[in-house]
PLY file of the C-alpha trace (Angstrom):
ply
format ascii 1.0
element vertex 230
property float x
property float y
property float z
element edge 229
property int vertex1
property int vertex2
end_header
5.33 49.90 -0.57
8.68 51.59 -0.08
11.56 50.76 -2.46
14.15 48.56 -0.76
17.66 47.31 -1.19
18.53 44.17 0.76
21.23 44.88 3.32
22.09 41.81 5.34
19.16 41.40 7.70
18.00 44.94 7.01
16.42 46.73 4.05
18.13 50.04 3.32
15.83 52.40 1.49
18.10 55.38 1.21
19.85 58.36 2.70
19.74 61.99 1.80
22.75 64.08 2.70
23.00 63.60 6.43
19.76 61.59 6.35
18.89 57.91 5.90
15.81 55.76 5.98
15.49 52.00 6.37
13.02 49.29 7.28
14.38 46.60 9.62
12.40 43.35 9.37
13.40 42.21 12.86
10.87 40.02 14.60
13.04 38.90 17.48
15.50 41.51 18.65
19.10 40.50 18.20
20.95 43.06 20.28
24.36 42.10 18.89
23.09 42.53 15.34
21.36 45.82 16.12
24.39 47.27 17.90
26.79 46.02 15.20
24.76 47.57 12.39
24.46 50.82 14.31
28.23 51.01 14.83
28.95 50.30 11.16
26.42 52.91 10.09
27.81 55.45 12.56
31.39 54.89 11.40
30.42 55.08 7.72
28.51 58.28 8.32
31.39 59.78 10.31
33.90 59.08 7.53
31.47 60.53 4.97
31.08 63.81 6.84
34.77 64.04 7.73
35.62 63.64 4.04
33.40 66.61 3.18
35.04 68.70 5.90
38.63 67.73 5.00
38.10 68.41 1.30
36.51 71.79 1.98
39.50 72.76 4.12
41.97 71.64 1.44
40.12 73.71 -1.17
40.23 76.90 0.85
37.24 76.92 3.20
38.40 76.38 6.81
34.88 76.74 8.27
34.41 73.05 9.02
37.96 72.68 10.35
37.49 75.60 12.74
34.36 73.87 14.03
36.30 70.65 14.63
34.60 68.73 11.83
37.81 67.46 10.20
37.73 64.52 12.58
36.88 60.83 12.78
35.35 61.40 16.18
31.63 60.62 15.70
30.72 63.05 18.47
31.45 66.07 16.27
29.21 64.85 13.45
26.22 63.26 15.13
22.95 64.86 16.04
21.98 63.23 19.38
18.35 62.76 18.36
18.69 62.10 14.64
21.83 59.99 14.68
21.48 58.05 17.94
18.03 58.12 19.54
15.82 57.73 16.48
17.83 54.91 14.84
18.31 52.90 18.03
14.68 53.22 19.13
13.53 52.22 15.65
15.88 49.23 15.50
14.77 47.99 18.91
11.05 48.46 18.25
10.94 47.24 14.64
9.93 50.65 13.30
11.26 52.32 10.13
14.52 54.17 10.71
14.82 57.79 9.75
17.66 59.97 10.95
20.14 62.70 10.22
23.58 64.00 11.10
24.86 67.54 11.42
25.55 68.95 7.94
29.08 70.10 7.18
29.09 73.90 6.76
30.62 75.13 3.51
31.02 78.80 2.60
31.07 79.30 -1.19
32.52 82.79 -0.65
35.72 81.18 0.59
36.00 78.89 -2.42
36.62 81.58 -5.04
37.62 81.38 -7.78
35.62 78.59 -9.43
33.52 77.98 -6.32
31.00 75.80 -8.17
33.66 73.35 -9.30
35.22 73.25 -5.83
31.83 72.73 -4.23
31.33 69.84 -6.65
34.56 68.20 -5.46
33.56 68.70 -1.81
30.19 67.06 -2.46
31.78 64.10 -4.26
34.24 63.50 -1.41
31.58 61.99 0.87
30.37 59.24 -1.49
33.96 58.64 -2.61
34.98 57.96 0.98
32.19 55.39 1.31
33.40 53.62 -1.83
36.92 53.52 -0.38
35.56 51.91 2.80
33.62 49.37 0.75
36.71 48.45 -1.28
38.79 48.08 1.89
36.18 45.79 3.44
36.00 43.68 0.27
39.79 43.37 -0.04
40.17 42.31 3.59
37.44 39.71 3.16
39.18 38.28 0.10
42.72 38.11 1.44
42.03 37.26 5.09
39.98 34.30 6.26
37.66 36.07 8.68
34.59 34.30 9.93
31.98 34.90 12.56
31.06 38.37 13.70
34.17 39.97 12.20
33.40 38.68 8.72
29.75 39.66 9.04
30.71 43.18 10.09
33.06 43.57 7.13
30.42 42.37 4.68
27.82 44.64 6.26
30.26 47.54 6.04
30.80 46.83 2.35
27.08 46.76 1.66
26.23 49.83 3.70
29.00 51.91 2.14
28.17 50.90 -1.43
24.52 51.79 -0.90
25.34 55.08 0.82
27.71 56.05 -1.99
25.29 55.21 -4.79
22.30 56.77 -3.09
24.00 60.02 -2.15
25.28 60.42 -5.71
21.71 60.68 -7.00
21.36 63.87 -9.12
18.75 65.47 -6.85
19.57 68.86 -5.23
19.59 67.74 -1.57
21.95 64.85 -2.33
25.69 65.04 -2.90
25.09 64.03 -6.50
22.84 67.05 -6.92
25.68 69.30 -5.80
28.06 67.56 -8.19
25.63 68.13 -11.05
25.20 71.77 -10.02
28.95 72.23 -10.30
28.91 70.89 -13.84
26.11 73.15 -15.06
26.57 76.73 -16.26
24.42 79.67 -17.30
20.62 79.29 -17.45
20.77 75.55 -16.76
22.63 76.17 -13.49
20.15 78.87 -12.49
17.18 76.61 -13.23
18.73 73.76 -11.27
19.42 76.05 -8.31
15.75 77.05 -8.25
14.86 73.40 -7.62
16.74 73.32 -4.31
13.83 74.46 -2.09
11.81 71.51 -3.44
14.65 69.01 -3.36
13.42 66.96 -0.43
9.92 66.76 -1.88
11.40 65.48 -5.14
13.61 63.04 -3.27
10.84 61.50 -1.20
8.58 61.41 -4.24
11.24 59.36 -6.04
11.66 57.12 -3.01
8.04 56.28 -2.42
7.12 55.85 -6.09
9.91 53.33 -6.60
11.73 55.45 -9.19
14.71 55.89 -6.91
15.05 52.14 -6.45
14.95 51.69 -10.22
17.75 54.22 -10.66
20.15 53.09 -7.95
19.55 49.35 -7.91
21.53 48.47 -11.09
24.77 50.33 -10.20
24.52 49.27 -6.56
23.95 45.65 -7.53
26.85 45.73 -9.97
29.26 47.14 -7.40
28.10 44.72 -4.72
28.56 41.78 -7.06
32.05 42.96 -8.05
33.17 43.60 -4.49
31.34 40.96 -2.48
30.16 38.47 -5.06
0 1
1 2
2 3
3 4
4 5
5 6
6 7
7 8
8 9
9 10
10 11
11 12
12 13
13 14
14 15
15 16
16 17
17 18
18 19
19 20
20 21
21 22
22 23
23 24
24 25
25 26
26 27
27 28
28 29
29 30
30 31
31 32
32 33
33 34
34 35
35 36
36 37
37 38
38 39
39 40
40 41
41 42
42 43
43 44
44 45
45 46
46 47
47 48
48 49
49 50
50 51
51 52
52 53
53 54
54 55
55 56
56 57
57 58
58 59
59 60
60 61
61 62
62 63
63 64
64 65
65 66
66 67
67 68
68 69
69 70
70 71
71 72
72 73
73 74
74 75
75 76
76 77
77 78
78 79
79 80
80 81
81 82
82 83
83 84
84 85
85 86
86 87
87 88
88 89
89 90
90 91
91 92
92 93
93 94
94 95
95 96
96 97
97 98
98 99
99 100
100 101
101 102
102 103
103 104
104 105
105 106
106 107
107 108
108 109
109 110
110 111
111 112
112 113
113 114
114 115
115 116
116 117
117 118
118 119
119 120
120 121
121 122
122 123
123 124
124 125
125 126
126 127
127 128
128 129
129 130
130 131
131 132
132 133
133 134
134 135
135 136
136 137
137 138
138 139
139 140
140 141
141 142
142 143
143 144
144 145
145 146
146 147
147 148
148 149
149 150
150 151
151 152
152 153
153 154
154 155
155 156
156 157
157 158
158 159
159 160
160 161
161 162
162 163
163 164
164 165
165 166
166 167
167 168
168 169
169 170
170 171
171 172
172 173
173 174
174 175
175 176
176 177
177 178
178 179
179 180
180 181
181 182
182 183
183 184
184 185
185 186
186 187
187 188
188 189
189 190
190 191
191 192
192 193
193 194
194 195
195 196
196 197
197 198
198 199
199 200
200 201
201 202
202 203
203 204
204 205
205 206
206 207
207 208
208 209
209 210
210 211
211 212
212 213
213 214
214 215
215 216
216 217
217 218
218 219
219 220
220 221
221 222
222 223
223 224
224 225
225 226
226 227
227 228
228 229
């Protein structure tokens, strides 16, 4: 059985960089709920990718900016099949969701000197942006009496963004956290870690389906959710 984190009416299992996977336990389709969750997920993903692109540009690599990726327009970040078709079809048919967005291009050659450290900051920018969104949602919920759909959307946004931030900071090469760790390593340790990259997705899915990933991310995610939304 896949590891799960409860997310409103949905169970979010995880998301690799530009990829997520979830199991929606919908028995009767609620189109408002499906569309609302999709919009929150799309916005959160857009901010995540835009943060990568903006940070890369600020640190000296204009590649993403020249491609129009320093933008909050979802159209420049989504993959039509992986970001729209697959998730919506899965949500409407009660199938597991798996999807992806277009990765933000980063050229290490344009980040010299200290390209590893700069790449680490670029990688951390995505999860950091999701934490900022989660904090904003939590603050608005606490200071403004919002009920109904608006309140539900804010709470869902808080939960989605906390889980995206914690998951993507996992220290596995395909995740943002793997790139952060790579920037902290030097010498033989860095070289050994870099050699794991071709097998990163295999390692990631192995951790997901054995439950190890859930064990690792559940405590920090639960703590943050309780602090922000408890």
